[in-house]
N, C-alpha and C positions, 0 to 999 in steps of 0.2 A: 665575884662570881660564884653563883652558888652551885654546889655538882649537878647540880636540874637542870640551870643552862648551859651548863659545859658539855654531858651527856648531849644535850639537842642541839651543841655546835657541831660533835664530835658525828655525831650520824648525818649532820649534811652533809660535814667533809664527806662521808663517805660513798656517800649518795652521787654527792658532782664528783668525784674522782671513779666514782660507774660507770657514771656515764659517759667521762671521758672516754673511759678506757673502751666500752662500746663503741660510740663514733668513731676513736682511732683506727682502730681493727676494719669498720665497714670503710672509712676512709683510705684503709691501703689496702680494700680488696678492689677500690672499684677506684686505683690512682690512672689506671693505664699500661703502670709498668712496673707492679713486684715482680712479677714473674718474668719481663722479657728480657732477652741476653743475649752477646750477639749481634751478629750483621743485621738483621731483624730489628735488633729495637734500636737501630737507627737510622732505617730502611728509606726512609721517606724525607730523612735531615737533610738533602742538597737535591731534591726534588723538587722545580719550580718551573716557572714556563721559559727564565732564562736557560736554564741552564740543561733543560734538557731539547732535544734534534728531534728527538724523533718519538714515536708511543705507538705498541701495538699489542693489540685487546685480539686475545684468540680466545676461541670457543670452539664447541664440540657442531657448530654450525653455520656461525658467519666468522669474520675476521676484520675488525678497523683498524687503520692504519693512520695516525696523525701526523705529518711530516712536515716542514720547514721552516715553524721559529715563530718569534712574536710577532702577532697583527700580521701571520702570512703564513694563516695552516689553514692545511686542508686533510683530506677527509681521501686513504684511497683513489690522492688522483685530483678531486673534485674540490673545491670550495668550503670550505669549515666554515656552520655556520659560528660567527661571532659570539652569540651570545651561550653560548651552549657552551666552546669553546673555555670560556669564562667561568662559567661553573664549573669546568671539570676541574680547573685550575684553584682555585677558589677551594675546590674541595680535599682538593691536592695540600692543602697548607692545614686543613685542620684533622688531616688522620692521625692517631695515633695506635703503635702495637701496646696491647694489656697482656692477658694473664696467661701463662700456657694451660691451658686445657686437654692435651695429649698429647704424646709420646709416643705409641706404638700406632707404626706403620697399617695394620689392619682397621684401624680407626677412619683412615683415610676416604676411603668411601661413601662412610655413613655421612662421614660432613664436606663433604662435596672437591676436596681438595686434590686427588688422585691425580696423577698425569693424564690417563684416560677419561677420566669425567669431568675435571674443572676445568675455569676459568683459568690464562693467567694474562699478568700484563707486564710489558717486556718496556724499560726507558731508554735509552740511550743518551748516555752524558764523553760526550769528543769519544775518547778511547776506549768507555766503560760502558757494560751493557748492566741495567738493574733486574730482574725476574723475579716476580710474585707469581706463587698457587694465588688463587682467590674462590673457594667455597660457597657454601648455602650461609643461608641468615642467624647468624649468631644466635645466643640465648638471648639479648635485646633487641630493642628497635636498632634500628641504625649499625647495627655490628653485623662481621663479618667472621667467618673461621677462614685464618693464610696460614701458609706454610711457608717455607723457601724452598727450591727444588732440590736441593742436594741433602736435606732436615727430613728426618719424620718427625718432627716437632711444631703442633700445630696453638695455635695462637687465636686470640678472638681481636680482632679490627675494630679498634673505635671509628666509625663513622662508615658513610655507605658505602665505599668503593663499586660494589655491587652491580648497583644501580646503571656508574656509567658505562662499566669494559661490558654489559651486559645492553647494551644501547642498538639498537641496530646500524649501520653503514649508512642509511638513505638518510635516520635520523640525527646523524652528526650535521648534514649537508645543511649549505646556503640555497634557501627558498627566493633569494632575489630575482627577479626576473629583469629587472628597470629599477633604476634610483637614478633620480636626476635632480638639479639643484631647479626648483620651476619657477626660483626670480628671476630668469637667465631664457625660458622659454616666453617665443613671440610670435609663433605660429605651430597650429598642428594639424595635420593634413591627415583627416580617420576615410579608410574605403570601410564601411560596414554589409556585408552578402554587397546588394545592387547600389546601395547608397555610397557616393563619392562627396566629402566637404572641408570644407577648409576653416580655422578655430582662426582668428588675432588678437595679438592684445593692444588695445589702440588707450594711451596711460595705464589706467585700470579695471577702464570697460573692455571686455571682451565679446567680439562680436564675429559673424559671418564674414568673408572674402569680400562681402559687396557692401558693407555696412550697416547691412539685418540684427535686430536682433539677437539675443540669443539665451535661454534657459540658464539662468550662473548658477543653479544648482547643480547644472548636470555637467557644465563646464570645470566646477569647481569637482567634482566627482575625477572628472579626465584629468585631474593637472593633481590630485591625490594618489588617485593611483600612479602617475609619472612618478614620484618623487616616492615613490615602496610598493613596486607591486611586486606582491610575494605569492607564489605557490602551495596548492595544497600536496603536491609531490613532483615527483619525473615519469616521464615516459618509458614505460618498461617495458622487458621485449615478451611480444605478443599480445601488449596492449590494445585493448579497442579502438586507444583514441592511433594507432597507428597509420589510419588512412590520413596525406598527408592534406588533400583539399583545404586551400586559404579559403579561409569566411571572412577576415579582418586582418586591417592594417594602422598603425599608428605609429606618426612619424613629426617629431619634437623636433625644432630648428628655435636658435637664436636670435637675436636680433643680424647677427654677419651673415647668416642664413648656414649654416653652420650646422649639420643633424647632433643634436642630445640623443638620441635616442629613434630605434623605429623598433618596434614590439609588433612581430607576427602571433595571429591564431588562428586555429585548426576552425573545423566547421562542429559542428554536432547541436545535441539538445539539451547537455549536461556540461560535465567538465569536458576541458578544452583543453587541446592542448599551444603549448604558446612557447616561442625563442624573443631571444634580445639578439640583433645584432651587432655584433663581433663577443659573443656566446656560443660555445657549439652547443651545450645543456639547452634538451627538450624540455621543459615543464608541463604540471599540467594544472592548471586554473579552473577555479568553482565559477559560473556563469554568470554567477551575479561582478565581478571581474572583470569579468569581461563586457559586461552591458554597461562599464562604470569607463571603462579604459577606451572604447569604439566603441558606445552607444551610436542604434537607429539613428538616424534624421528623425527622426518625429520625437524621441527624447531630447534632442539638443535646441529645437524648435522653442520660443516660449509658449509658454501656457495661454489659454485663451480664459 
């Protein structure tokens, strides 16, 4: 091997070693655990939907509490939206406490992790409770500043926990007004303003009670809404929808005459209140859904 070739190989090895050292340095700085120590390093290790019985998210202006357990979560006493809860627990599995960024309590206010200004999240696990203070967004996307209540050290949390704990209480709630297995529905009675009519399923064909033809598209709309009638919100205190005049009612029956659903809807020119039999919650639904689940008679009649 010539001296020139040897020098070239040595130079290449030096470059590779240098690149490896730089890569290792950046890797150690971003591995999410370089400086985390003590209880906060393992805070989320035993946090899951199975192990936790309740979660309290407390902020300066509002609080939310998830309680119940697997497949039966409620938020502040109301049924929780299963998809929202699922995303929350999925996020818990990805959270990772990383670098130490401050140890002086004078930084707590600036980072949003002071006891007065920050948000907290509490997990009940049997006889134990775990609490973490969650502050402002960190230096990178999907990171937050966090600390334990009795410690001054502030760390970077990899994962956007802040988005979940700051969710408004009503944003956790289920907006399902009614959900029916429409394959079992054989009869639907509808009252809309001054109209009253009955739809009957005969084999796969829907007709009026007297056997006359219907608009199949409009009937499919009724069934679609019965299958999963979703609200846009809830009746709030002082809401303009508080006038409880009844504008429509849709009742679905099965072949044996059992009531599968009763949806009562208020009056109005746009959004209306709605409630389902057996559910004390009063919802807000859009006029578009009113026209589908309780169409006017002229809409359900066959097109000319």
